[in-house]
PyMOL commands that place a pseudoatom at each C-alpha (Angstrom):
pseudoatom trace, name=CA, resn=MET, resi=1, chain=A, elem=C, hetatm=0, pos=[-23.106, -30.390, 42.074]
pseudoatom trace, name=CA, resn=SER, resi=2, chain=A, elem=C, hetatm=0, pos=[-20.482, -33.020, 42.763]
pseudoatom trace, name=CA, resn=ALA, resi=3, chain=A, elem=C, hetatm=0, pos=[-16.755, -32.458, 42.388]
pseudoatom trace, name=CA, resn=THR, resi=4, chain=A, elem=C, hetatm=0, pos=[-16.767, -34.498, 39.181]
pseudoatom trace, name=CA, resn=GLU, resi=5, chain=A, elem=C, hetatm=0, pos=[-19.454, -32.240, 37.711]
pseudoatom trace, name=CA, resn=MET, resi=6, chain=A, elem=C, hetatm=0, pos=[-17.663, -28.994, 38.603]
pseudoatom trace, name=CA, resn=PRO, resi=7, chain=A, elem=C, hetatm=0, pos=[-15.965, -27.127, 35.800]
pseudoatom trace, name=CA, resn=VAL, resi=8, chain=A, elem=C, hetatm=0, pos=[-12.216, -27.641, 35.819]
pseudoatom trace, name=CA, resn=TRP, resi=9, chain=A, elem=C, hetatm=0, pos=[-11.507, -24.093, 37.016]
pseudoatom trace, name=CA, resn=TRP, resi=10, chain=A, elem=C, hetatm=0, pos=[-13.471, -24.719, 40.241]
pseudoatom trace, name=CA, resn=ARG, resi=11, chain=A, elem=C, hetatm=0, pos=[-11.496, -27.732, 41.354]
pseudoatom trace, name=CA, resn=GLU, resi=12, chain=A, elem=C, hetatm=0, pos=[-8.900, -27.612, 44.080]
pseudoatom trace, name=CA, resn=GLY, resi=13, chain=A, elem=C, hetatm=0, pos=[-5.493, -26.456, 42.902]
pseudoatom trace, name=CA, resn=THR, resi=14, chain=A, elem=C, hetatm=0, pos=[-6.799, -24.515, 39.927]
pseudoatom trace, name=CA, resn=PRO, resi=15, chain=A, elem=C, hetatm=0, pos=[-6.238, -20.767, 39.531]
pseudoatom trace, name=CA, resn=THR, resi=16, chain=A, elem=C, hetatm=0, pos=[-8.560, -18.298, 41.234]
pseudoatom trace, name=CA, resn=VAL, resi=17, chain=A, elem=C, hetatm=0, pos=[-10.570, -15.689, 39.339]
pseudoatom trace, name=CA, resn=ARG, resi=18, chain=A, elem=C, hetatm=0, pos=[-7.907, -13.108, 40.095]
pseudoatom trace, name=CA, resn=GLU, resi=19, chain=A, elem=C, hetatm=0, pos=[-5.120, -15.427, 38.938]
pseudoatom trace, name=CA, resn=ARG, resi=20, chain=A, elem=C, hetatm=0, pos=[-6.964, -16.276, 35.703]
pseudoatom trace, name=CA, resn=THR, resi=21, chain=A, elem=C, hetatm=0, pos=[-8.198, -12.814, 34.783]
pseudoatom trace, name=CA, resn=GLY, resi=22, chain=A, elem=C, hetatm=0, pos=[-6.329, -10.300, 36.908]
pseudoatom trace, name=CA, resn=GLU, resi=23, chain=A, elem=C, hetatm=0, pos=[-9.750, -8.984, 37.956]
pseudoatom trace, name=CA, resn=ARG, resi=24, chain=A, elem=C, hetatm=0, pos=[-11.208, -8.670, 41.440]
pseudoatom trace, name=CA, resn=PRO, resi=25, chain=A, elem=C, hetatm=0, pos=[-14.175, -11.040, 41.694]
pseudoatom trace, name=CA, resn=ILE, resi=26, chain=A, elem=C, hetatm=0, pos=[-16.016, -8.681, 44.068]
pseudoatom trace, name=CA, resn=GLY, resi=27, chain=A, elem=C, hetatm=0, pos=[-16.499, -5.943, 41.480]
pseudoatom trace, name=CA, resn=ASN, resi=28, chain=A, elem=C, hetatm=0, pos=[-20.095, -6.987, 40.879]
pseudoatom trace, name=CA, resn=ARG, resi=29, chain=A, elem=C, hetatm=0, pos=[-20.791, -7.057, 44.602]
pseudoatom trace, name=CA, resn=GLU, resi=30, chain=A, elem=C, hetatm=0, pos=[-19.769, -3.439, 44.938]
pseudoatom trace, name=CA, resn=ALA, resi=31, chain=A, elem=C, hetatm=0, pos=[-21.899, -2.404, 41.958]
pseudoatom trace, name=CA, resn=TRP, resi=32, chain=A, elem=C, hetatm=0, pos=[-24.880, -4.352, 43.280]
pseudoatom trace, name=CA, resn=GLU, resi=33, chain=A, elem=C, hetatm=0, pos=[-24.515, -2.730, 46.694]
pseudoatom trace, name=CA, resn=THR, resi=34, chain=A, elem=C, hetatm=0, pos=[-24.389, 0.725, 45.091]
pseudoatom trace, name=CA, resn=GLN, resi=35, chain=A, elem=C, hetatm=0, pos=[-27.582, -0.071, 43.174]
pseudoatom trace, name=CA, resn=GLY, resi=36, chain=A, elem=C, hetatm=0, pos=[-29.312, -1.261, 46.353]
pseudoatom trace, name=CA, resn=LEU, resi=37, chain=A, elem=C, hetatm=0, pos=[-29.582, -4.857, 45.137]
pseudoatom trace, name=CA, resn=LEU, resi=38, chain=A, elem=C, hetatm=0, pos=[-27.272, -6.399, 47.728]
pseudoatom trace, name=CA, resn=GLY, resi=39, chain=A, elem=C, hetatm=0, pos=[-26.600, -5.767, 51.405]
pseudoatom trace, name=CA, resn=ARG, resi=40, chain=A, elem=C, hetatm=0, pos=[-24.011, -7.175, 53.729]
pseudoatom trace, name=CA, resn=ARG, resi=41, chain=A, elem=C, hetatm=0, pos=[-23.402, -7.509, 57.439]
pseudoatom trace, name=CA, resn=LEU, resi=42, chain=A, elem=C, hetatm=0, pos=[-20.812, -9.032, 59.733]
pseudoatom trace, name=CA, resn=ASP, resi=43, chain=A, elem=C, hetatm=0, pos=[-21.103, -12.757, 60.327]
pseudoatom trace, name=CA, resn=PRO, resi=44, chain=A, elem=C, hetatm=0, pos=[-22.494, -12.999, 63.890]
pseudoatom trace, name=CA, resn=THR, resi=45, chain=A, elem=C, hetatm=0, pos=[-20.452, -16.141, 64.543]
pseudoatom trace, name=CA, resn=ASP, resi=46, chain=A, elem=C, hetatm=0, pos=[-17.163, -14.777, 63.168]
pseudoatom trace, name=CA, resn=ASN, resi=47, chain=A, elem=C, hetatm=0, pos=[-16.777, -11.040, 62.639]
pseudoatom trace, name=CA, resn=ARG, resi=48, chain=A, elem=C, hetatm=0, pos=[-13.814, -11.563, 60.321]
pseudoatom trace, name=CA, resn=TYR, resi=49, chain=A, elem=C, hetatm=0, pos=[-16.340, -12.356, 57.565]
pseudoatom trace, name=CA, resn=ASN, resi=50, chain=A, elem=C, hetatm=0, pos=[-19.169, -10.498, 55.853]
pseudoatom trace, name=CA, resn=LEU, resi=51, chain=A, elem=C, hetatm=0, pos=[-22.438, -12.154, 54.875]
pseudoatom trace, name=CA, resn=ALA, resi=52, chain=A, elem=C, hetatm=0, pos=[-24.107, -10.885, 51.707]
pseudoatom trace, name=CA, resn=ALA, resi=53, chain=A, elem=C, hetatm=0, pos=[-27.788, -11.152, 50.837]
pseudoatom trace, name=CA, resn=LEU, resi=54, chain=A, elem=C, hetatm=0, pos=[-30.142, -9.728, 48.266]
pseudoatom trace, name=CA, resn=THR, resi=55, chain=A, elem=C, hetatm=0, pos=[-32.232, -6.779, 49.386]
pseudoatom trace, name=CA, resn=PRO, resi=56, chain=A, elem=C, hetatm=0, pos=[-35.982, -6.758, 48.631]
pseudoatom trace, name=CA, resn=ILE, resi=57, chain=A, elem=C, hetatm=0, pos=[-35.190, -4.803, 45.449]
pseudoatom trace, name=CA, resn=GLY, resi=58, chain=A, elem=C, hetatm=0, pos=[-32.494, -7.374, 44.627]
pseudoatom trace, name=CA, resn=GLU, resi=59, chain=A, elem=C, hetatm=0, pos=[-34.962, -10.226, 45.175]
pseudoatom trace, name=CA, resn=GLN, resi=60, chain=A, elem=C, hetatm=0, pos=[-37.479, -8.563, 42.821]
pseudoatom trace, name=CA, resn=THR, resi=61, chain=A, elem=C, hetatm=0, pos=[-34.792, -7.939, 40.203]
pseudoatom trace, name=CA, resn=ALA, resi=62, chain=A, elem=C, hetatm=0, pos=[-33.660, -11.576, 40.411]
pseudoatom trace, name=CA, resn=ALA, resi=63, chain=A, elem=C, hetatm=0, pos=[-37.262, -12.775, 40.008]
pseudoatom trace, name=CA, resn=ASP, resi=64, chain=A, elem=C, hetatm=0, pos=[-37.738, -10.468, 36.991]
pseudoatom trace, name=CA, resn=LEU, resi=65, chain=A, elem=C, hetatm=0, pos=[-34.536, -11.781, 35.412]
pseudoatom trace, name=CA, resn=GLU, resi=66, chain=A, elem=C, hetatm=0, pos=[-35.606, -15.375, 36.016]
pseudoatom trace, name=CA, resn=ARG, resi=67, chain=A, elem=C, hetatm=0, pos=[-38.969, -14.769, 34.334]
pseudoatom trace, name=CA, resn=ALA, resi=68, chain=A, elem=C, hetatm=0, pos=[-37.303, -13.060, 31.356]
pseudoatom trace, name=CA, resn=HIS, resi=69, chain=A, elem=C, hetatm=0, pos=[-34.828, -15.939, 31.040]
pseudoatom trace, name=CA, resn=GLU, resi=70, chain=A, elem=C, hetatm=0, pos=[-37.629, -18.529, 31.093]
pseudoatom trace, name=CA, resn=GLN, resi=71, chain=A, elem=C, hetatm=0, pos=[-39.518, -16.616, 28.383]
pseudoatom trace, name=CA, resn=TYR, resi=72, chain=A, elem=C, hetatm=0, pos=[-36.356, -16.451, 26.287]
pseudoatom trace, name=CA, resn=GLN, resi=73, chain=A, elem=C, hetatm=0, pos=[-35.808, -20.205, 26.641]
pseudoatom trace, name=CA, resn=GLN, resi=74, chain=A, elem=C, hetatm=0, pos=[-39.396, -20.869, 25.608]
pseudoatom trace, name=CA, resn=ARG, resi=75, chain=A, elem=C, hetatm=0, pos=[-38.945, -18.740, 22.491]
pseudoatom trace, name=CA, resn=LEU, resi=76, chain=A, elem=C, hetatm=0, pos=[-35.731, -20.593, 21.618]
pseudoatom trace, name=CA, resn=LEU, resi=77, chain=A, elem=C, hetatm=0, pos=[-37.535, -23.931, 21.808]
pseudoatom trace, name=CA, resn=ASP, resi=78, chain=A, elem=C, hetatm=0, pos=[-40.610, -22.915, 19.796]
pseudoatom trace, name=CA, resn=GLY, resi=79, chain=A, elem=C, hetatm=0, pos=[-41.364, -25.679, 17.314]
pseudoatom trace, name=CA, resn=VAL, resi=80, chain=A, elem=C, hetatm=0, pos=[-39.016, -28.206, 18.947]
pseudoatom trace, name=CA, resn=THR, resi=81, chain=A, elem=C, hetatm=0, pos=[-40.919, -31.309, 20.020]
pseudoatom trace, name=CA, resn=ALA, resi=82, chain=A, elem=C, hetatm=0, pos=[-40.465, -33.021, 23.375]
pseudoatom trace, name=CA, resn=ARG, resi=83, chain=A, elem=C, hetatm=0, pos=[-38.883, -35.993, 21.551]
pseudoatom trace, name=CA, resn=GLN, resi=84, chain=A, elem=C, hetatm=0, pos=[-36.373, -33.727, 19.796]
pseudoatom trace, name=CA, resn=ARG, resi=85, chain=A, elem=C, hetatm=0, pos=[-35.484, -32.082, 23.103]
pseudoatom trace, name=CA, resn=GLN, resi=86, chain=A, elem=C, hetatm=0, pos=[-34.902, -35.478, 24.699]
pseudoatom trace, name=CA, resn=ILE, resi=87, chain=A, elem=C, hetatm=0, pos=[-32.630, -36.538, 21.838]
pseudoatom trace, name=CA, resn=VAL, resi=88, chain=A, elem=C, hetatm=0, pos=[-30.509, -33.414, 22.329]
pseudoatom trace, name=CA, resn=LEU, resi=89, chain=A, elem=C, hetatm=0, pos=[-30.329, -34.004, 26.086]
pseudoatom trace, name=CA, resn=ASP, resi=90, chain=A, elem=C, hetatm=0, pos=[-29.309, -37.640, 25.537]
pseudoatom trace, name=CA, resn=VAL, resi=91, chain=A, elem=C, hetatm=0, pos=[-26.540, -36.605, 23.135]
pseudoatom trace, name=CA, resn=LEU, resi=92, chain=A, elem=C, hetatm=0, pos=[-25.281, -33.933, 25.538]
pseudoatom trace, name=CA, resn=GLU, resi=93, chain=A, elem=C, hetatm=0, pos=[-25.270, -36.440, 28.398]
pseudoatom trace, name=CA, resn=ARG, resi=94, chain=A, elem=C, hetatm=0, pos=[-23.187, -38.830, 26.290]
pseudoatom trace, name=CA, resn=ILE, resi=95, chain=A, elem=C, hetatm=0, pos=[-20.736, -36.027, 25.458]
pseudoatom trace, name=CA, resn=ARG, resi=96, chain=A, elem=C, hetatm=0, pos=[-20.466, -35.155, 29.152]
pseudoatom trace, name=CA, resn=ALA, resi=97, chain=A, elem=C, hetatm=0, pos=[-19.811, -38.783, 30.056]
pseudoatom trace, name=CA, resn=ASN, resi=98, chain=A, elem=C, hetatm=0, pos=[-17.148, -39.015, 27.358]
pseudoatom trace, name=CA, resn=THR, resi=99, chain=A, elem=C, hetatm=0, pos=[-15.525, -35.821, 28.595]
pseudoatom trace, name=CA, resn=THR, resi=100, chain=A, elem=C, hetatm=0, pos=[-15.469, -37.131, 32.176]
pseudoatom trace, name=CA, resn=GLU, resi=101, chain=A, elem=C, hetatm=0, pos=[-13.902, -40.391, 31.011]
pseudoatom trace, name=CA, resn=LEU, resi=102, chain=A, elem=C, hetatm=0, pos=[-11.216, -38.484, 29.090]
pseudoatom trace, name=CA, resn=GLU, resi=103, chain=A, elem=C, hetatm=0, pos=[-10.439, -36.223, 32.074]
pseudoatom trace, name=CA, resn=ASN, resi=104, chain=A, elem=C, hetatm=0, pos=[-10.103, -39.242, 34.383]
pseudoatom trace, name=CA, resn=SER, resi=105, chain=A, elem=C, hetatm=0, pos=[-7.901, -41.315, 32.083]
for i in range(1, 105): cmd.bond("trace and resi %d" % i, "trace and resi %d" % (i + 1))
show_as sticks, trace
zoom trace
């Protein structure tokens, strides 16, 4: 994703999650670790940082969620032709281009 495609709140100089919401963005990490979905270890090149990665259970859970999401998307698009889908995508692309032009003007 290029900088121009990033949502506004991800661009340099915009508020952080904590500044916007008052919440700690690592809350999910702690919950996922407790559930055994995520593990972490010290960065071997710089021990000031932790590296996080999905555990085997986390990988399986992510794969299950991906499959469920794909099935849900398929159900949403039942009866919508490929041509109709392309029309929607073309309209959304035009809206995105217009939005980018407005943000840059």
